[in-house]
TORKOL-4160 file (C-alpha; in steps of 0.2 Angstrom, whole numbers, padded with zeros to 4 digits, m for minus):
460
<pt num="1" X="0132" Y="0396" Z="m0044"/>
<pt num="2" X="0122" Y="0412" Z="m0043"/>
<pt num="3" X="0121" Y="0409" Z="m0024"/>
<pt num="4" X="0140" Y="0408" Z="m0023"/>
<pt num="5" X="0142" Y="0423" Z="m0034"/>
<pt num="6" X="0129" Y="0433" Z="m0024"/>
<pt num="7" X="0140" Y="0429" Z="m0008"/>
<pt num="8" X="0156" Y="0435" Z="m0017"/>
<pt num="9" X="0148" Y="0451" Z="m0023"/>
<pt num="10" X="0141" Y="0455" Z="m0006"/>
<pt num="11" X="0159" Y="0454" Z="0002"/>
<pt num="12" X="0166" Y="0464" Z="m0013"/>
<pt num="13" X="0153" Y="0477" Z="m0012"/>
<pt num="14" X="0157" Y="0482" Z="0006"/>
<pt num="15" X="0175" Y="0487" Z="0002"/>
<pt num="16" X="0175" Y="0492" Z="m0017"/>
<pt num="17" X="0169" Y="0507" Z="m0026"/>
<pt num="18" X="0164" Y="0495" Z="m0040"/>
<pt num="19" X="0165" Y="0476" Z="m0042"/>
<pt num="20" X="0160" Y="0461" Z="m0053"/>
<pt num="21" X="0160" Y="0442" Z="m0053"/>
<pt num="22" X="0161" Y="0432" Z="m0070"/>
<pt num="23" X="0158" Y="0413" Z="m0070"/>
<pt num="24" X="0163" Y="0403" Z="m0086"/>
<pt num="25" X="0162" Y="0385" Z="m0090"/>
<pt num="26" X="0167" Y="0376" Z="m0106"/>
<pt num="27" X="0167" Y="0358" Z="m0113"/>
<pt num="28" X="0175" Y="0355" Z="m0129"/>
<pt num="29" X="0179" Y="0341" Z="m0141"/>
<pt num="30" X="0193" Y="0341" Z="m0155"/>
<pt num="31" X="0196" Y="0328" Z="m0168"/>
<pt num="32" X="0208" Y="0328" Z="m0183"/>
<pt num="33" X="0213" Y="0318" Z="m0199"/>
<pt num="34" X="0229" Y="0318" Z="m0209"/>
<pt num="35" X="0230" Y="0310" Z="m0226"/>
<pt num="36" X="0216" Y="0298" Z="m0224"/>
<pt num="37" X="0222" Y="0293" Z="m0206"/>
<pt num="38" X="0211" Y="0297" Z="m0191"/>
<pt num="39" X="0224" Y="0305" Z="m0179"/>
<pt num="40" X="0212" Y="0304" Z="m0164"/>
<pt num="41" X="0201" Y="0315" Z="m0154"/>
<pt num="42" X="0202" Y="0323" Z="m0136"/>
<pt num="43" X="0191" Y="0332" Z="m0125"/>
<pt num="44" X="0193" Y="0346" Z="m0111"/>
<pt num="45" X="0183" Y="0355" Z="m0099"/>
<pt num="46" X="0185" Y="0368" Z="m0086"/>
<pt num="47" X="0176" Y="0381" Z="m0075"/>
<pt num="48" X="0180" Y="0395" Z="m0064"/>
<pt num="49" X="0177" Y="0413" Z="m0057"/>
<pt num="50" X="0185" Y="0429" Z="m0061"/>
<pt num="51" X="0184" Y="0443" Z="m0049"/>
<pt num="52" X="0187" Y="0462" Z="m0052"/>
<pt num="53" X="0186" Y="0476" Z="m0040"/>
<pt num="54" X="0190" Y="0495" Z="m0042"/>
<pt num="55" X="0196" Y="0507" Z="m0028"/>
<pt num="56" X="0213" Y="0516" Z="m0030"/>
<pt num="57" X="0217" Y="0504" Z="m0044"/>
<pt num="58" X="0209" Y="0489" Z="m0054"/>
<pt num="59" X="0212" Y="0473" Z="m0046"/>
<pt num="60" X="0208" Y="0455" Z="m0053"/>
<pt num="61" X="0208" Y="0438" Z="m0046"/>
<pt num="62" X="0204" Y="0420" Z="m0053"/>
<pt num="63" X="0200" Y="0404" Z="m0045"/>
<pt num="64" X="0193" Y="0387" Z="m0050"/>
<pt num="65" X="0187" Y="0382" Z="m0033"/>
<pt num="66" X="0169" Y="0387" Z="m0027"/>
<pt num="67" X="0174" Y="0383" Z="m0008"/>
<pt num="68" X="0170" Y="0399" Z="0001"/>
<pt num="69" X="0185" Y="0398" Z="0012"/>
<pt num="70" X="0196" Y="0398" Z="m0003"/>
<pt num="71" X="0185" Y="0411" Z="m0012"/>
<pt num="72" X="0188" Y="0422" Z="0004"/>
<pt num="73" X="0206" Y="0422" Z="0002"/>
<pt num="74" X="0205" Y="0428" Z="m0016"/>
<pt num="75" X="0192" Y="0441" Z="m0012"/>
<pt num="76" X="0204" Y="0448" Z="0002"/>
<pt num="77" X="0219" Y="0448" Z="m0010"/>
<pt num="78" X="0209" Y="0457" Z="m0024"/>
<pt num="79" X="0202" Y="0470" Z="m0012"/>
<pt num="80" X="0220" Y="0473" Z="m0004"/>
<pt num="81" X="0228" Y="0475" Z="m0021"/>
<pt num="82" X="0214" Y="0487" Z="m0027"/>
<pt num="83" X="0220" Y="0499" Z="m0013"/>
<pt num="84" X="0236" Y="0501" Z="m0021"/>
<pt num="85" X="0239" Y="0516" Z="m0033"/>
<pt num="86" X="0237" Y="0511" Z="m0052"/>
<pt num="87" X="0226" Y="0511" Z="m0067"/>
<pt num="88" X="0209" Y="0516" Z="m0059"/>
<pt num="89" X="0197" Y="0521" Z="m0073"/>
<pt num="90" X="0183" Y="0508" Z="m0077"/>
<pt num="91" X="0166" Y="0510" Z="m0083"/>
<pt num="92" X="0154" Y="0505" Z="m0069"/>
<pt num="93" X="0137" Y="0504" Z="m0078"/>
<pt num="94" X="0125" Y="0490" Z="m0075"/>
<pt num="95" X="0107" Y="0486" Z="m0071"/>
<pt num="96" X="0105" Y="0473" Z="m0085"/>
<pt num="97" X="0095" Y="0458" Z="m0080"/>
<pt num="98" X="0094" Y="0445" Z="m0095"/>
<pt num="99" X="0097" Y="0428" Z="m0101"/>
<pt num="100" X="0102" Y="0422" Z="m0119"/>
<pt num="101" X="0105" Y="0406" Z="m0127"/>
<pt num="102" X="0113" Y="0400" Z="m0144"/>
<pt num="103" X="0114" Y="0381" Z="m0144"/>
<pt num="104" X="0103" Y="0377" Z="m0158"/>
<pt num="105" X="0091" Y="0362" Z="m0161"/>
<pt num="106" X="0104" Y="0349" Z="m0165"/>
<pt num="107" X="0116" Y="0351" Z="m0151"/>
<pt num="108" X="0134" Y="0349" Z="m0152"/>
<pt num="109" X="0135" Y="0338" Z="m0137"/>
<pt num="110" X="0125" Y="0325" Z="m0146"/>
<pt num="111" X="0138" Y="0323" Z="m0160"/>
<pt num="112" X="0146" Y="0306" Z="m0159"/>
<pt num="113" X="0164" Y="0302" Z="m0164"/>
<pt num="114" X="0158" Y="0293" Z="m0179"/>
<pt num="115" X="0149" Y="0309" Z="m0185"/>
<pt num="116" X="0165" Y="0319" Z="m0183"/>
<pt num="117" X="0175" Y="0306" Z="m0193"/>
<pt num="118" X="0162" Y="0305" Z="m0207"/>
<pt num="119" X="0163" Y="0324" Z="m0209"/>
<pt num="120" X="0182" Y="0324" Z="m0210"/>
<pt num="121" X="0182" Y="0308" Z="m0221"/>
<pt num="122" X="0171" Y="0316" Z="m0234"/>
<pt num="123" X="0183" Y="0331" Z="m0235"/>
<pt num="124" X="0198" Y="0320" Z="m0236"/>
<pt num="125" X="0191" Y="0310" Z="m0250"/>
<pt num="126" X="0186" Y="0326" Z="m0260"/>
<pt num="127" X="0204" Y="0333" Z="m0258"/>
<pt num="128" X="0212" Y="0316" Z="m0263"/>
<pt num="129" X="0201" Y="0315" Z="m0279"/>
<pt num="130" X="0210" Y="0332" Z="m0284"/>
<pt num="131" X="0227" Y="0324" Z="m0281"/>
<pt num="132" X="0232" Y="0333" Z="m0266"/>
<pt num="133" X="0246" Y="0325" Z="m0257"/>
<pt num="134" X="0244" Y="0335" Z="m0241"/>
<pt num="135" X="0227" Y="0334" Z="m0233"/>
<pt num="136" X="0223" Y="0340" Z="m0215"/>
<pt num="137" X="0206" Y="0341" Z="m0208"/>
<pt num="138" X="0202" Y="0347" Z="m0190"/>
<pt num="139" X="0185" Y="0349" Z="m0182"/>
<pt num="140" X="0181" Y="0355" Z="m0164"/>
<pt num="141" X="0166" Y="0361" Z="m0155"/>
<pt num="142" X="0162" Y="0368" Z="m0137"/>
<pt num="143" X="0148" Y="0372" Z="m0126"/>
<pt num="144" X="0150" Y="0388" Z="m0115"/>
<pt num="145" X="0140" Y="0394" Z="m0100"/>
<pt num="146" X="0143" Y="0411" Z="m0093"/>
<pt num="147" X="0136" Y="0421" Z="m0078"/>
<pt num="148" X="0140" Y="0439" Z="m0075"/>
<pt num="149" X="0135" Y="0450" Z="m0060"/>
<pt num="150" X="0141" Y="0467" Z="m0055"/>
<pt num="151" X="0138" Y="0479" Z="m0041"/>
<pt num="152" X="0128" Y="0490" Z="m0052"/>
<pt num="153" X="0114" Y="0478" Z="m0053"/>
<pt num="154" X="0118" Y="0467" Z="m0068"/>
<pt num="155" X="0114" Y="0449" Z="m0069"/>
<pt num="156" X="0117" Y="0441" Z="m0086"/>
<pt num="157" X="0116" Y="0422" Z="m0090"/>
<pt num="158" X="0121" Y="0414" Z="m0106"/>
<pt num="159" X="0124" Y="0397" Z="m0115"/>
<pt num="160" X="0130" Y="0395" Z="m0132"/>
<pt num="161" X="0140" Y="0383" Z="m0143"/>
<pt num="162" X="0153" Y="0386" Z="m0156"/>
<pt num="163" X="0158" Y="0374" Z="m0170"/>
<pt num="164" X="0174" Y="0376" Z="m0180"/>
<pt num="165" X="0182" Y="0367" Z="m0195"/>
<pt num="166" X="0200" Y="0370" Z="m0202"/>
<pt num="167" X="0208" Y="0362" Z="m0217"/>
<pt num="168" X="0225" Y="0363" Z="m0226"/>
<pt num="169" X="0228" Y="0356" Z="m0243"/>
<pt num="170" X="0244" Y="0354" Z="m0253"/>
<pt num="171" X="0247" Y="0350" Z="m0272"/>
<pt num="172" X="0264" Y="0345" Z="m0278"/>
<pt num="173" X="0270" Y="0342" Z="m0295"/>
<pt num="174" X="0288" Y="0342" Z="m0303"/>
<pt num="175" X="0290" Y="0361" Z="m0302"/>
<pt num="176" X="0280" Y="0368" Z="m0288"/>
<pt num="177" X="0270" Y="0366" Z="m0272"/>
<pt num="178" X="0253" Y="0375" Z="m0270"/>
<pt num="179" X="0245" Y="0376" Z="m0253"/>
<pt num="180" X="0228" Y="0382" Z="m0247"/>
<pt num="181" X="0220" Y="0383" Z="m0230"/>
<pt num="182" X="0203" Y="0388" Z="m0224"/>
<pt num="183" X="0194" Y="0390" Z="m0208"/>
<pt num="184" X="0175" Y="0389" Z="m0205"/>
<pt num="185" X="0165" Y="0392" Z="m0190"/>
<pt num="186" X="0148" Y="0396" Z="m0183"/>
<pt num="187" X="0138" Y="0399" Z="m0166"/>
<pt num="188" X="0123" Y="0387" Z="m0163"/>
<pt num="189" X="0119" Y="0369" Z="m0167"/>
<pt num="190" X="0124" Y="0358" Z="m0180"/>
<pt num="191" X="0111" Y="0364" Z="m0191"/>
<pt num="192" X="0120" Y="0381" Z="m0192"/>
<pt num="193" X="0136" Y="0371" Z="m0196"/>
<pt num="194" X="0127" Y="0363" Z="m0211"/>
<pt num="195" X="0122" Y="0380" Z="m0217"/>
<pt num="196" X="0141" Y="0384" Z="m0220"/>
<pt num="197" X="0142" Y="0371" Z="m0234"/>
<pt num="198" X="0160" Y="0367" Z="m0229"/>
<pt num="199" X="0161" Y="0352" Z="m0241"/>
<pt num="200" X="0156" Y="0363" Z="m0256"/>
<pt num="201" X="0168" Y="0377" Z="m0251"/>
<pt num="202" X="0182" Y="0365" Z="m0249"/>
<pt num="203" X="0178" Y="0358" Z="m0267"/>
<pt num="204" X="0178" Y="0375" Z="m0274"/>
<pt num="205" X="0195" Y="0378" Z="m0266"/>
<pt num="206" X="0205" Y="0362" Z="m0269"/>
<pt num="207" X="0199" Y="0360" Z="m0287"/>
<pt num="208" X="0210" Y="0374" Z="m0292"/>
<pt num="209" X="0227" Y="0370" Z="m0285"/>
<pt num="210" X="0232" Y="0359" Z="m0299"/>
<pt num="211" X="0228" Y="0372" Z="m0312"/>
<pt num="212" X="0236" Y="0386" Z="m0302"/>
<pt num="213" X="0253" Y="0376" Z="m0302"/>
<pt num="214" X="0254" Y="0378" Z="m0321"/>
<pt num="215" X="0247" Y="0395" Z="m0323"/>
<pt num="216" X="0257" Y="0410" Z="m0329"/>
<pt num="217" X="0263" Y="0424" Z="m0317"/>
<pt num="218" X="0256" Y="0441" Z="m0319"/>
<pt num="219" X="0268" Y="0454" Z="m0327"/>
<pt num="220" X="0273" Y="0466" Z="m0313"/>
<pt num="221" X="0264" Y="0483" Z="m0314"/>
<pt num="222" X="0249" Y="0493" Z="m0310"/>
<pt num="223" X="0232" Y="0485" Z="m0312"/>
<pt num="224" X="0214" Y="0488" Z="m0307"/>
<pt num="225" X="0211" Y="0474" Z="m0295"/>
<pt num="226" X="0195" Y="0465" Z="m0290"/>
<pt num="227" X="0196" Y="0455" Z="m0273"/>
<pt num="228" X="0183" Y="0443" Z="m0267"/>
<pt num="229" X="0174" Y="0443" Z="m0250"/>
<pt num="230" X="0187" Y="0431" Z="m0243"/>
<pt num="231" X="0201" Y="0443" Z="m0246"/>
<pt num="232" X="0190" Y="0458" Z="m0241"/>
<pt num="233" X="0187" Y="0449" Z="m0224"/>
<pt num="234" X="0206" Y="0447" Z="m0220"/>
<pt num="235" X="0209" Y="0465" Z="m0225"/>
<pt num="236" X="0195" Y="0471" Z="m0214"/>
<pt num="237" X="0201" Y="0461" Z="m0199"/>
<pt num="238" X="0219" Y="0465" Z="m0200"/>
<pt num="239" X="0219" Y="0483" Z="m0206"/>
<pt num="240" X="0204" Y="0490" Z="m0198"/>
<pt num="241" X="0198" Y="0479" Z="m0184"/>
<pt num="242" X="0215" Y="0477" Z="m0176"/>
<pt num="243" X="0221" Y="0495" Z="m0177"/>
<pt num="244" X="0204" Y="0502" Z="m0170"/>
<pt num="245" X="0206" Y="0491" Z="m0154"/>
<pt num="246" X="0209" Y="0506" Z="m0142"/>
<pt num="247" X="0222" Y="0497" Z="m0131"/>
<pt num="248" X="0233" Y="0495" Z="m0146"/>
<pt num="249" X="0231" Y="0513" Z="m0150"/>
<pt num="250" X="0237" Y="0518" Z="m0132"/>
<pt num="251" X="0251" Y="0506" Z="m0134"/>
<pt num="252" X="0246" Y="0493" Z="m0120"/>
<pt num="253" X="0248" Y="0479" Z="m0133"/>
<pt num="254" X="0264" Y="0485" Z="m0140"/>
<pt num="255" X="0275" Y="0471" Z="m0135"/>
<pt num="256" X="0262" Y="0458" Z="m0136"/>
<pt num="257" X="0250" Y="0459" Z="m0151"/>
<pt num="258" X="0256" Y="0475" Z="m0159"/>
<pt num="259" X="0251" Y="0493" Z="m0160"/>
<pt num="260" X="0241" Y="0504" Z="m0172"/>
<pt num="261" X="0245" Y="0516" Z="m0186"/>
<pt num="262" X="0231" Y="0527" Z="m0179"/>
<pt num="263" X="0241" Y="0531" Z="m0163"/>
<pt num="264" X="0243" Y="0550" Z="m0162"/>
<pt num="265" X="0231" Y="0554" Z="m0176"/>
<pt num="266" X="0218" Y="0568" Z="m0175"/>
<pt num="267" X="0200" Y="0560" Z="m0176"/>
<pt num="268" X="0191" Y="0558" Z="m0187"/>
<pt num="269" X="0206" Y="0552" Z="m0198"/>
<pt num="270" X="0204" Y="0549" Z="m0216"/>
<pt num="271" X="0209" Y="0531" Z="m0220"/>
<pt num="272" X="0201" Y="0529" Z="m0238"/>
<pt num="273" X="0188" Y="0534" Z="m0251"/>
<pt num="274" X="0170" Y="0539" Z="m0247"/>
<pt num="275" X="0164" Y="0521" Z="m0252"/>
<pt num="276" X="0173" Y="0513" Z="m0238"/>
<pt num="277" X="0163" Y="0507" Z="m0223"/>
<pt num="278" X="0170" Y="0494" Z="m0211"/>
<pt num="279" X="0159" Y="0486" Z="m0198"/>
<pt num="280" X="0162" Y="0476" Z="m0182"/>
<pt num="281" X="0146" Y="0468" Z="m0176"/>
<pt num="282" X="0144" Y="0454" Z="m0163"/>
<pt num="283" X="0126" Y="0453" Z="m0165"/>
<pt num="284" X="0126" Y="0444" Z="m0182"/>
<pt num="285" X="0117" Y="0428" Z="m0178"/>
<pt num="286" X="0126" Y="0412" Z="m0182"/>
<pt num="287" X="0143" Y="0421" Z="m0184"/>
<pt num="288" X="0158" Y="0413" Z="m0176"/>
<pt num="289" X="0160" Y="0428" Z="m0165"/>
<pt num="290" X="0142" Y="0430" Z="m0160"/>
<pt num="291" X="0137" Y="0436" Z="m0143"/>
<pt num="292" X="0123" Y="0446" Z="m0135"/>
<pt num="293" X="0133" Y="0453" Z="m0121"/>
<pt num="294" X="0152" Y="0454" Z="m0120"/>
<pt num="295" X="0162" Y="0446" Z="m0106"/>
<pt num="296" X="0160" Y="0462" Z="m0096"/>
<pt num="297" X="0141" Y="0462" Z="m0096"/>
<pt num="298" X="0140" Y="0476" Z="m0109"/>
<pt num="299" X="0126" Y="0475" Z="m0122"/>
<pt num="300" X="0133" Y="0471" Z="m0139"/>
<pt num="301" X="0129" Y="0481" Z="m0155"/>
<pt num="302" X="0135" Y="0485" Z="m0172"/>
<pt num="303" X="0150" Y="0497" Z="m0173"/>
<pt num="304" X="0155" Y="0507" Z="m0188"/>
<pt num="305" X="0174" Y="0507" Z="m0187"/>
<pt num="306" X="0177" Y="0516" Z="m0203"/>
<pt num="307" X="0163" Y="0526" Z="m0211"/>
<pt num="308" X="0163" Y="0536" Z="m0227"/>
<pt num="309" X="0182" Y="0533" Z="m0228"/>
<pt num="310" X="0185" Y="0540" Z="m0210"/>
<pt num="311" X="0188" Y="0533" Z="m0193"/>
<pt num="312" X="0172" Y="0533" Z="m0184"/>
<pt num="313" X="0172" Y="0522" Z="m0168"/>
<pt num="314" X="0184" Y="0511" Z="m0159"/>
<pt num="315" X="0183" Y="0494" Z="m0151"/>
<pt num="316" X="0182" Y="0497" Z="m0132"/>
<pt num="317" X="0182" Y="0487" Z="m0116"/>
<pt num="318" X="0175" Y="0495" Z="m0100"/>
<pt num="319" X="0193" Y="0501" Z="m0095"/>
<pt num="320" X="0197" Y="0509" Z="m0112"/>
<pt num="321" X="0180" Y="0517" Z="m0114"/>
<pt num="322" X="0182" Y="0525" Z="m0097"/>
<pt num="323" X="0200" Y="0531" Z="m0101"/>
<pt num="324" X="0193" Y="0539" Z="m0117"/>
<pt num="325" X="0177" Y="0546" Z="m0109"/>
<pt num="326" X="0165" Y="0537" Z="m0119"/>
<pt num="327" X="0152" Y="0523" Z="m0116"/>
<pt num="328" X="0158" Y="0505" Z="m0118"/>
<pt num="329" X="0152" Y="0497" Z="m0134"/>
<pt num="330" X="0152" Y="0478" Z="m0130"/>
<pt num="331" X="0170" Y="0474" Z="m0136"/>
<pt num="332" X="0177" Y="0467" Z="m0120"/>
<pt num="333" X="0181" Y="0449" Z="m0123"/>
<pt num="334" X="0190" Y="0435" Z="m0113"/>
<pt num="335" X="0193" Y="0418" Z="m0120"/>
<pt num="336" X="0191" Y="0409" Z="m0103"/>
<pt num="337" X="0187" Y="0411" Z="m0085"/>
<pt num="338" X="0205" Y="0415" Z="m0080"/>
<pt num="339" X="0208" Y="0428" Z="m0093"/>
<pt num="340" X="0206" Y="0447" Z="m0093"/>
<pt num="341" X="0193" Y="0455" Z="m0105"/>
<pt num="342" X="0202" Y="0465" Z="m0118"/>
<pt num="343" X="0195" Y="0476" Z="m0132"/>
<pt num="344" X="0193" Y="0463" Z="m0146"/>
<pt num="345" X="0184" Y="0461" Z="m0163"/>
<pt num="346" X="0170" Y="0449" Z="m0166"/>
<pt num="347" X="0162" Y="0449" Z="m0184"/>
<pt num="348" X="0172" Y="0462" Z="m0195"/>
<pt num="349" X="0167" Y="0466" Z="m0213"/>
<pt num="350" X="0167" Y="0478" Z="m0227"/>
<pt num="351" X="0149" Y="0484" Z="m0229"/>
<pt num="352" X="0142" Y="0479" Z="m0246"/>
<pt num="353" X="0137" Y="0492" Z="m0259"/>
<pt num="354" X="0126" Y="0493" Z="m0274"/>
<pt num="355" X="0136" Y="0485" Z="m0288"/>
<pt num="356" X="0134" Y="0468" Z="m0295"/>
<pt num="357" X="0150" Y="0457" Z="m0297"/>
<pt num="358" X="0148" Y="0459" Z="m0316"/>
<pt num="359" X="0148" Y="0478" Z="m0315"/>
<pt num="360" X="0164" Y="0478" Z="m0305"/>
<pt num="361" X="0172" Y="0467" Z="m0319"/>
<pt num="362" X="0165" Y="0476" Z="m0334"/>
<pt num="363" X="0173" Y="0493" Z="m0331"/>
<pt num="364" X="0190" Y="0485" Z="m0330"/>
<pt num="365" X="0201" Y="0486" Z="m0345"/>
<pt num="366" X="0217" Y="0479" Z="m0338"/>
<pt num="367" X="0215" Y="0471" Z="m0322"/>
<pt num="368" X="0217" Y="0456" Z="m0310"/>
<pt num="369" X="0203" Y="0446" Z="m0301"/>
<pt num="370" X="0209" Y="0438" Z="m0285"/>
<pt num="371" X="0197" Y="0425" Z="m0278"/>
<pt num="372" X="0206" Y="0416" Z="m0265"/>
<pt num="373" X="0223" Y="0419" Z="m0256"/>
<pt num="374" X="0237" Y="0408" Z="m0250"/>
<pt num="375" X="0247" Y="0420" Z="m0239"/>
<pt num="376" X="0245" Y="0437" Z="m0231"/>
<pt num="377" X="0257" Y="0447" Z="m0220"/>
<pt num="378" X="0255" Y="0464" Z="m0211"/>
<pt num="379" X="0266" Y="0474" Z="m0199"/>
<pt num="380" X="0264" Y="0477" Z="m0181"/>
<pt num="381" X="0255" Y="0493" Z="m0183"/>
<pt num="382" X="0243" Y="0486" Z="m0196"/>
<pt num="383" X="0250" Y="0498" Z="m0210"/>
<pt num="384" X="0261" Y="0489" Z="m0223"/>
<pt num="385" X="0253" Y="0474" Z="m0229"/>
<pt num="386" X="0254" Y="0460" Z="m0242"/>
<pt num="387" X="0241" Y="0448" Z="m0250"/>
<pt num="388" X="0247" Y="0433" Z="m0261"/>
<pt num="389" X="0233" Y="0426" Z="m0272"/>
<pt num="390" X="0229" Y="0408" Z="m0275"/>
<pt num="391" X="0215" Y="0407" Z="m0287"/>
<pt num="392" X="0217" Y="0422" Z="m0298"/>
<pt num="393" X="0212" Y="0428" Z="m0316"/>
<pt num="394" X="0217" Y="0441" Z="m0329"/>
<pt num="395" X="0204" Y="0454" Z="m0333"/>
<pt num="396" X="0205" Y="0462" Z="m0351"/>
<pt num="397" X="0192" Y="0474" Z="m0358"/>
<pt num="398" X="0179" Y="0469" Z="m0345"/>
<pt num="399" X="0180" Y="0451" Z="m0346"/>
<pt num="400" X="0190" Y="0437" Z="m0337"/>
<pt num="401" X="0201" Y="0430" Z="m0350"/>
<pt num="402" X="0214" Y="0418" Z="m0341"/>
<pt num="403" X="0222" Y="0411" Z="m0325"/>
<pt num="404" X="0236" Y="0419" Z="m0316"/>
<pt num="405" X="0248" Y="0411" Z="m0303"/>
<pt num="406" X="0251" Y="0420" Z="m0286"/>
<pt num="407" X="0248" Y="0439" Z="m0290"/>
<pt num="408" X="0254" Y="0448" Z="m0275"/>
<pt num="409" X="0247" Y="0465" Z="m0268"/>
<pt num="410" X="0260" Y="0474" Z="m0258"/>
<pt num="411" X="0253" Y="0491" Z="m0252"/>
<pt num="412" X="0248" Y="0500" Z="m0236"/>
<pt num="413" X="0232" Y="0502" Z="m0227"/>
<pt num="414" X="0229" Y="0520" Z="m0232"/>
<pt num="415" X="0233" Y="0516" Z="m0251"/>
<pt num="416" X="0222" Y="0501" Z="m0251"/>
<pt num="417" X="0206" Y="0509" Z="m0244"/>
<pt num="418" X="0209" Y="0525" Z="m0254"/>
<pt num="419" X="0210" Y="0515" Z="m0270"/>
<pt num="420" X="0193" Y="0507" Z="m0268"/>
<pt num="421" X="0180" Y="0515" Z="m0280"/>
<pt num="422" X="0166" Y="0502" Z="m0279"/>
<pt num="423" X="0160" Y="0487" Z="m0269"/>
<pt num="424" X="0147" Y="0474" Z="m0274"/>
<pt num="425" X="0131" Y="0469" Z="m0265"/>
<pt num="426" X="0137" Y="0452" Z="m0260"/>
<pt num="427" X="0141" Y="0447" Z="m0242"/>
<pt num="428" X="0151" Y="0432" Z="m0237"/>
<pt num="429" X="0161" Y="0427" Z="m0222"/>
<pt num="430" X="0175" Y="0415" Z="m0216"/>
<pt num="431" X="0181" Y="0411" Z="m0198"/>
<pt num="432" X="0197" Y="0415" Z="m0189"/>
<pt num="433" X="0205" Y="0413" Z="m0171"/>
<pt num="434" X="0212" Y="0430" Z="m0166"/>
<pt num="435" X="0226" Y="0430" Z="m0153"/>
<pt num="436" X="0230" Y="0444" Z="m0141"/>
<pt num="437" X="0236" Y="0448" Z="m0123"/>
<pt num="438" X="0248" Y="0440" Z="m0110"/>
<pt num="439" X="0245" Y="0426" Z="m0107"/>
<pt num="440" X="0239" Y="0425" Z="m0125"/>
<pt num="441" X="0221" Y="0421" Z="m0127"/>
<pt num="442" X="0213" Y="0417" Z="m0144"/>
<pt num="443" X="0195" Y="0422" Z="m0147"/>
<pt num="444" X="0183" Y="0416" Z="m0161"/>
<pt num="445" X="0180" Y="0429" Z="m0175"/>
<pt num="446" X="0171" Y="0430" Z="m0192"/>
<pt num="447" X="0177" Y="0441" Z="m0206"/>
<pt num="448" X="0170" Y="0445" Z="m0223"/>
<pt num="449" X="0163" Y="0458" Z="m0235"/>
<pt num="450" X="0158" Y="0460" Z="m0253"/>
<pt num="451" X="0169" Y="0459" Z="m0269"/>
<pt num="452" X="0179" Y="0475" Z="m0270"/>
<pt num="453" X="0186" Y="0485" Z="m0284"/>
<pt num="454" X="0203" Y="0494" Z="m0282"/>
<pt num="455" X="0210" Y="0506" Z="m0295"/>
<pt num="456" X="0229" Y="0507" Z="m0300"/>
<pt num="457" X="0236" Y="0494" Z="m0288"/>
<pt num="458" X="0254" Y="0487" Z="m0290"/>
<pt num="459" X="0254" Y="0469" Z="m0293"/>
<pt num="460" X="0270" Y="0458" Z="m0292"/>
């Protein structure tokens, strides 16, 4: 494959100011179970090459054939289109020669159908024991190999595996229906998946649905609110990660995945209290969004998106970084060989602080603790938002005193982060699949944080 890529690069380099070739292959398996019934499994595979050239504009081409005659047709088309006037700013750095791997010791390709069924069956039986009438379990894993080469001297090879798990549970009684869903994921071998303790987390989640259905609702009003790492994660992803993707800020994703409330602001822009730090870091080993180099051959690193309550850094691809006049920071991600790399999140989380969870609670006289959620909503510019609790509790005079049913936070991003006065020293993560682009491409992400205390938040 490298020989083929060298030949493509040689032809591109003769007529382009900058060029690159990206190869990607993937092999994946999926299986599902619904209400104790095995629904089947399937597999898919694919491989191909993406070509990009820069002259008067940026031009891209994609092909799944490695026949040089067919490749020549794509190369000529890409070069011809690059001579047309258009978007023509692209970071051209390179010179990186490296290899990296994250496939683990117990490789996912060794997992048998019976193994996948056993994992789902255990979760299904656990959910059934808690009287859940709706039980959906889904497991998938994939192997990915990539090679990136550019005219600036980079040659990067990578091989990694991702394992994901998704569940939906529903409990119904005479008066209500309570539903919960969870997604888990990791990068590496099955030993990394075992470390997620999926069964234990499902047990913690589904065991509460019956109790929730008979719990009283919170009296609407202002409360001090403590949220768990699970909710901190979805908040970080939706109201920090997305609005700091630079292509959203410039409006490129406006009609596709949305825009950003940060558009037109003067930076640094105040988004919250001084204790607010939100990070996006692809280098967290074992995370569902882990990578050492992005799909544009840029070295990944930790990025402080919000720091001390202010905007600090944005997520960039090579193109968005060149447009802003900054160095790319490893945020260019593509879900497959035939997709354009876009500015995307990886592992996004609120940075832990110094407080214990008990210290967050003990300083609350009249409050609500929300441990899990059943629903969330946020608008297209990632500003007005809503989080509906599932497992939740009343806090009175520094103690958790009783259960609550579906307390709901309705606020906006600035008010949410400005209300934070303390964060715990915990750090937990959950997984997600984040869609963006046209054609839409979903990439694997992690999200998380500590427990977080907010003052004077309206609960309905």
